[in-house]
BAPAZA-937573 format. One record per residue (C-alpha): z, y, x. Coordinates in steps of 0.2 Angstrom, whole numbers, plus 5000, padded with zeros to 4 digits. Each point is the difference from the previous one (the first is absolute). Layout:
N
((Z,Y,X))
...
END
This chain:
570
((5037,5152,5013))
((4984,4991,5003))
((4985,5008,4991))
((4995,4983,4993))
((5017,4997,4992))
((5000,5017,4991))
((4983,4997,4994))
((5005,4983,4993))
((5015,5007,4992))
((4993,5015,4992))
((4985,4990,4992))
((4990,5016,4997))
((4982,4997,5005))
((4993,4991,5015))
((5007,5002,5018))
((4985,5010,5005))
((5003,5013,4985))
((5018,5002,5005))
((4996,5002,5018))
((4988,5014,4996))
((5013,5008,4989))
((5012,5000,5015))
((4986,5008,5011))
((4996,5013,4987))
((5019,5004,4998))
((5002,5002,5019))
((4984,5011,5001))
((5007,5011,4985))
((5016,5003,5010))
((4991,5009,5013))
((4993,5013,4988))
((5009,5015,4992))
((5012,5012,5006))
((5012,4995,5014))
((5015,5008,4992))
((4998,4990,4984))
((5000,4984,5010))
((5015,5005,5010))
((5010,5004,4984))
((4995,4984,4991))
((5005,4989,5015))
((5016,5008,5006))
((5007,4997,5017))
((5016,4992,4993))
((4990,4987,4989))
((4987,4994,5013))
((5005,5000,5018))
((4983,5004,5007))
((4993,5016,5008))
((4995,5013,4988))
((4982,4999,5005))
((5000,4981,5000))
((4989,4999,4985))
((4986,5010,5009))
((5002,4989,5015))
((5001,4982,4993))
((4989,5002,4984))
((4983,4999,5009))
((5006,4985,5010))
((5007,4992,4984))
((4983,5004,4991))
((4990,4991,5014))
((5011,4985,5001))
((5000,4998,4982))
((4981,5000,5000))
((5000,4987,5014))
((5013,4989,4990))
((4989,5003,4984))
((4985,4994,5009))
((5008,4985,5007))
((5007,4995,4983))
((4983,5003,4992))
((4992,4989,5013))
((5013,4987,4996))
((4997,5001,4982))
((4981,4998,5003))
((5003,4985,5010))
((5011,4992,4987))
((4989,5005,4986))
((4985,4992,5010))
((5010,4985,5003))
((5005,4998,4982))
((4984,5003,4991))
((4986,4996,5012))
((5005,4989,5015))
((5014,4989,4992))
((4988,4992,4987))
((4987,4998,5013))
((5012,4992,5012))
((5006,4988,4987))
((4982,4995,4995))
((4997,4996,5018))
((5017,4993,5005))
((5002,4988,4985))
((4984,4990,5003))
((5003,4998,5018))
((5018,4995,4998))
((4996,4988,4985))
((4984,4992,5006))
((4997,5003,5019))
((5018,4999,5006))
((5003,4982,4995))
((4984,4994,5008))
((5004,5009,5016))
((5018,4993,5000))
((4992,4982,4996))
((4989,5002,5015))
((5012,5007,5012))
((5013,4986,4995))
((4987,4986,5001))
((4993,4990,5014))
((4983,4992,5003))
((5008,4983,4997))
((5008,5006,4984))
((4998,4987,4986))
((4993,5006,4984))
((4995,5017,5005))
((4981,5004,4998))
((4993,5005,5017))
((4992,5016,4993))
((5018,5007,4997))
((5004,4998,5018))
((4988,5015,5003))
((5013,5012,4993))
((5009,4998,5016))
((4986,5010,5009))
((5004,5018,5005))
((4986,5009,4990))
((5007,4994,4984))
((5017,5008,5004))
((4992,5017,5004))
((4997,5005,4981))
((5018,4997,4996))
((5006,5012,5014))
((4987,5013,4996))
((5002,5000,4981))
((5018,4996,4998))
((5011,5004,5015))
((4992,5016,5007))
((4999,5008,4983))
((5018,4997,4997))
((5005,5007,5018))
((4989,5015,4998))
((5007,5004,4983))
((5018,4999,5004))
((5001,5005,5018))
((4994,5018,4999))
((5010,5003,4984))
((5016,4995,5009))
((4995,5010,5015))
((4998,5016,4990))
((5016,4997,4990))
((5010,4997,5016))
((4993,5014,5010))
((5000,5013,4987))
((5008,4996,4983))
((5016,4993,5008))
((5001,5009,5016))
((5018,5007,5002))
((4994,5015,5011))
((4986,5005,4988))
((5012,4998,4985))
((5013,5010,5008))
((4989,5015,5005))
((4993,4999,4982))
((5017,5001,4992))
((5005,5014,5012))
((4985,5011,4996))
((5001,4996,4982))
((5018,5005,4998))
((4997,5016,5009))
((4985,5005,4989))
((5009,4997,4983))
((5011,5012,4991))
((5018,4993,4996))
((5004,4993,4983))
((5017,5004,4994))
((5008,4988,4988))
((5010,5009,4987))
((5019,4997,5001))
((5002,4995,4982))
((5015,4989,4995))
((4988,4986,4994))
((4991,5001,5016))
((5016,4999,5010))
((5006,4985,4990))
((4983,4991,5003))
((5003,5003,5019))
((5017,4993,4999))
((4994,4985,4990))
((4987,4997,5014))
((5013,5001,5013))
((5011,4988,4991))
((4986,4988,4998))
((4996,5001,5019))
((5018,4997,5004))
((5000,4985,4988))
((4985,4993,5008))
((5007,5001,5017))
((5016,4991,4994))
((4990,4987,4991))
((4991,4996,5016))
((5016,4994,5007))
((5000,4985,4988))
((4981,4996,5003))
((4997,5003,5019))
((5006,4988,5013))
((5006,5014,5012))
((5016,5002,4990))
((5004,4982,5003))
((4997,5001,5018))
((5011,5016,5001))
((5014,4991,4991))
((4999,4986,5013))
((4997,5010,5016))
((5008,5017,4995))
((4993,5016,4994))
((5008,5012,5012))
((5011,5008,4987))
((5009,4990,4987))
((4996,4982,5005))
((5003,4993,5017))
((4993,4984,5008))
((5010,4985,4996))
((5008,5007,4984))
((4991,4986,4991))
((4994,4983,5007))
((4990,4987,4990))
((5002,4981,5001))
((4986,4988,5004))
((4996,4990,4984))
((4996,4985,5011))
((5017,5001,5008))
((5009,5002,4983))
((4991,4985,4992))
((5005,4989,5015))
((5018,5006,4999))
((5000,4996,4981))
((4992,4982,5004))
((5014,4997,5012))
((5013,5005,4987))
((5008,5014,5010))
((5008,5016,4994))
((4991,5016,5003))
((5011,5011,5012))
((5002,5019,4999))
((4988,5010,5011))
((5012,5002,5015))
((5002,4981,5001))
((4981,4995,4999))
((4991,4994,5015))
((4986,5011,5007))
((4986,4988,4995))
((5005,5002,4982))
((4993,5017,4999))
((4982,5007,5000))
((4997,5016,5010))
((4988,5013,4993))
((4988,4996,5014))
((5000,4982,4994))
((4997,5005,4982))
((4986,5011,5005))
((4991,4986,5009))
((5003,4989,4985))
((4992,5013,4989))
((4985,5002,5012))
((4998,4981,4998))
((4996,5001,4981))
((4983,4992,4995))
((4985,5010,4996))
((4994,5002,4982))
((4991,5011,4988))
((5007,5018,5000))
((4999,5005,4982))
((5008,5017,5002))
((4988,5004,5014))
((4986,4995,4989))
((5005,5010,4986))
((5003,5015,5011))
((4982,4998,5008))
((4993,4998,4983))
((5008,5016,4994))
((4994,5010,5015))
((4983,4994,4997))
((5000,5005,4982))
((5007,5018,5005))
((4989,5003,5015))
((4984,4988,5000))
((4993,5000,5018))
((4994,4987,5012))
((5016,5000,5009))
((5011,4997,4984))
((4988,4987,4994))
((5001,4990,5017))
((5019,5002,4999))
((5000,4993,4982))
((4989,4985,5006))
((5012,4998,5015))
((5015,5000,4989))
((4992,4986,4989))
((4996,4988,5014))
((5014,5005,5012))
((5017,4991,5001))
((5016,5008,5004))
((5016,4993,5008))
((5014,5000,4988))
((4990,5005,4985))
((5015,5001,4988))
((5009,5012,5013))
((5016,4989,4999))
((5015,5001,5012))
((5007,4984,5007))
((5017,5004,4992))
((5010,4992,4987))
((5015,5007,4992))
((5013,4989,4991))
((5010,5007,4985))
((5015,4989,4997))
((5018,5000,4995))
((5015,5000,5011))
((5011,4985,4995))
((5015,5008,5008))
((5006,5017,5005))
((5000,4996,5018))
((4986,4987,5002))
((4985,4998,4989))
((4998,4981,5003))
((5015,4993,5009))
((4994,4982,4997))
((4982,5003,5002))
((4995,4994,4982))
((4990,5016,4996))
((4990,4997,5016))
((4997,4982,4995))
((4994,5006,4982))
((4989,5013,5008))
((4992,4988,5012))
((4997,4987,4987))
((4992,5012,4988))
((4989,5008,5013))
((4994,4983,5006))
((4995,4994,4983))
((4989,5015,4995))
((4981,5000,4998))
((4997,4982,4998))
((5011,4995,5015))
((4993,5011,5012))
((5015,5011,5000))
((5000,5019,5003))
((4999,4997,5018))
((4985,4989,4998))
((4991,5013,4989))
((5004,5014,5013))
((4993,4989,5014))
((4984,4998,4990))
((4998,5018,5000))
((5003,5001,5019))
((5018,5005,5001))
((5007,4987,5012))
((5018,5006,4995))
((5009,5013,4989))
((5014,5011,5004))
((5014,4998,4987))
((5012,5015,4995))
((5017,4993,4994))
((5013,5013,5000))
((5013,4988,5007))
((4990,4996,5016))
((4989,5016,5001))
((5014,5012,5001))
((5017,5000,5009))
((5014,4992,4990))
((5018,4998,5002))
((5008,4983,5005))
((5003,4990,4985))
((5013,4989,5009))
((5012,5015,5000))
((4999,5003,4982))
((5016,4998,4990))
((5001,4997,4981))
((5010,5015,4996))
((4985,5011,5007))
((4991,4996,4984))
((5011,5013,4991))
((4990,5016,5004))
((5014,5012,4995))
((5013,4991,5011))
((4987,4999,5015))
((4997,5019,4999))
((5019,5004,5002))
((5007,5007,5016))
((5008,4989,5013))
((5017,5007,4995))
((4997,4994,4982))
((4996,4982,5006))
((5011,4987,5009))
((4999,4999,5018))
((4990,4984,4999))
((4988,5007,4988))
((4997,5015,5010))
((4997,4989,5016))
((4988,4989,4990))
((4990,5015,4994))
((4998,5008,5017))
((4994,4983,5007))
((4988,4998,4986))
((4993,5018,5002))
((4999,4998,5019))
((4989,4985,4999))
((4986,5012,4998))
((4999,5014,5013))
((4998,5018,4996))
((4982,5000,5006))
((4996,4984,4989))
((5008,5008,4985))
((4989,5016,5002))
((4985,4988,5002))
((5004,4992,4984))
((5003,5016,4991))
((4983,5006,5006))
((4992,4984,4993))
((5007,5003,4983))
((4996,5018,4999))
((4983,5001,5008))
((4991,4983,4999))
((5008,4990,4986))
((4987,5006,4988))
((4986,4995,5011))
((5003,4982,5001))
((4999,4997,4981))
((4988,5014,4994))
((4987,5000,5013))
((4983,4994,4993))
((4996,4989,5015))
((5016,4990,5001))
((5003,4984,4991))
((5017,4999,4990))
((5009,4984,4996))
((5012,5001,4985))
((5013,4986,5002))
((5005,5002,4981))
((5008,4982,5000))
((5018,4996,5006))
((5004,4984,5009))
((5006,4985,4990))
((5017,5001,5010))
((5008,5017,5001))
((5015,5005,5010))
((5018,4998,4992))
((5005,5015,4990))
((4982,5006,4997))
((4997,5010,4984))
((4985,4991,4992))
((4997,5016,4990))
((4994,5009,5016))
((4982,4994,4998))
((4985,5007,5009))
((4996,5012,4986))
((5018,5007,4999))
((5000,5005,5018))
((4997,5018,5005))
((4991,4997,5017))
((4989,4986,4993))
((4995,5011,4985))
((4995,5014,5012))
((4990,4988,5010))
((4991,4992,4986))
((4996,5016,4991))
((4994,5007,5017))
((4988,4985,5003))
((4992,5003,4983))
((4995,5018,5004))
((4984,4998,5011))
((4996,4982,5002))
((4983,4993,4996))
((5000,4986,4987))
((4987,4990,5009))
((4992,5001,5018))
((4982,4997,5005))
((5002,4989,5015))
((5018,4995,5001))
((5005,4985,4989))
((5018,5005,4996))
((5009,5014,4989))
((5008,5015,5007))
((5015,4998,4988))
((5006,4982,5000))
((5014,4994,4988))
((5006,4983,5006))
((5004,4995,4982))
((4981,5001,4997))
((4992,4983,5006))
((4983,5009,5002))
((5007,5012,5012))
((4998,5016,4989))
((5012,5011,4991))
((5001,5010,4984))
((4992,5017,5002))
((5008,5014,4990))
((4995,5018,4999))
((5009,5010,5013))
((5018,5005,4996))
((5003,5019,5000))
((5015,5008,5009))
((5008,5004,4984))
((4999,4982,4994))
((5006,4995,5017))
((5015,5010,4998))
((5005,4992,4984))
((4996,4982,5007))
((5011,5004,5016))
((5014,5006,4988))
((5002,4982,4993))
((4997,4991,5017))
((5013,4995,5013))
((5002,5005,5018))
((5011,4992,5013))
((5002,5018,5007))
((5001,5012,4985))
((4994,5014,5011))
((4983,4992,5002))
((4996,5004,4982))
((4995,5019,5004))
((4991,4995,5015))
((4990,4987,4991))
((4995,5013,4986))
((4995,5013,5013))
((4989,4987,5010))
((4991,4995,4984))
((4998,5017,4993))
((4992,5005,5017))
((4989,4984,5000))
((4994,5001,4982))
((4996,5019,5001))
((4990,4997,5016))
((4990,4984,4994))
((4997,5005,4982))
((4997,5018,5004))
((4984,4995,5009))
((4993,4988,4987))
((4991,5005,4984))
((4998,4982,4994))
((5011,4987,5006))
((4991,4989,5013))
((5010,4984,4999))
((4993,4995,4983))
((5016,4994,4993))
((5001,4986,4989))
((5013,5003,4986))
((5008,4983,4996))
((5014,5008,4990))
((4993,5015,4990))
((5017,5003,4992))
((5009,5002,5016))
((5008,5017,5002))
((4993,5001,5018))
((4982,4999,4993))
((4999,5015,4987))
((4984,5010,5005))
((5009,5016,4995))
((5011,4999,5015))
((4985,5001,5011))
((4997,5018,4996))
((5016,5005,5009))
((4999,4989,5014))
((4997,5013,5013))
((5016,5010,4996))
((5017,4999,5007))
((5014,4993,4989))
((5009,5013,4990))
END
């Protein structure tokens, strides 16, 4: 641990006082009977030679004195800057900048033939008048900040000096034994659980998890398990009136590779980095120094690419109109395209993304992003799940042949990739804080024959999971991007009703009343949501999405449910 970090954390006295205490403690360790020190240290508790205190304590004392002197020098410089030089510099700099600088600029930017410029002002272009600006403004600033940064870089942040200091300091200190009381152990376990939740929560905030879902993580996910569709290509397909094929039948130009998506992300426009500015301000407030002050100024004037930290990815949540095909006639695709084009004053979602700098967006649709069976081999009797699950002997010869052909339309490798997508990445596409989610809550005006109109968006199991996942960690408003991270196509403004996060317990009750085409999906969906909610909500003390509660009497928005959001369902 760096000494400065401990000083700032303990908050007892100045850095110099704490450093002197360390030096006194190190020197005290060299006094007294040797046997007493050997008994206190214990060879099993501190893996150092028995006489290590006698060896390292003088070195620790000398190094601590050097570090203390360096910090005292830095404190004196900062005090001198803050009390004496800074007001003097301000008194010198402001008159020159407010009075002399405009005249110099006017002279430098004027010519002898300039109309309306007094000839006397042209004298400001002469070199002798520029010398005071350099002497009284530029050089004092350089002299003030350069030595401070030099001392800080060479001594206060030098890894070698800090490593030697920590080694000598550990060798000169007596071990501190933490009592193994039940409450202490409970606190340790709580911290370990908190650390684990933090790591899990980073999965839904960092971009690396999405790239791993596309490129493989070397363990549970393989490259190509999931592929994303180009939004440009998808909108053009809808404009032609065509039907979206399954993944195996799509042309290669329909997909966006992870390399293409990375280039699109790198093309985002620059903007004010509010998060970086807040971090620099917090650092300057905790450890005021010239370097932290310059970092604060740089964060205020600097501009960062992709300031909202978004991914060029859109996930679409929609209903399957048939068990074998989600949109056999292409009507849902037409509805989706029409709604997205009409958003944001006619600019459309794609237009808003281009204004941000994203030339295209990768679209996640389970029908075209994961391997699917051939809908042409589907037969009506297969809708009966109990009948479909029977053995070949219990079926007619034709039914058994039809089922074998339908199952064989997706190879064993493709089925394994589809299962990995469901188990290991399905939660990411809707719950990730940097991904835009489009909720296709409306159904087309024309529905397939035999469609049950009661099977709406809110009555489906997978769509309930997708919507509730999207409500966990999305920001309600963005800084530079001009679109919403959750878009309900039924909202003409391109927004969506924001509700309090749904707990796993509440999700279990919701899924019990929802319908699944495959009944076995219910337990999988509940496990996915429990894992996602625990990871996301377990790392948030105050929900960051600032939800707007449109329906305060909805069972999903009761604040009491929030308190149990990080627990698994009972």
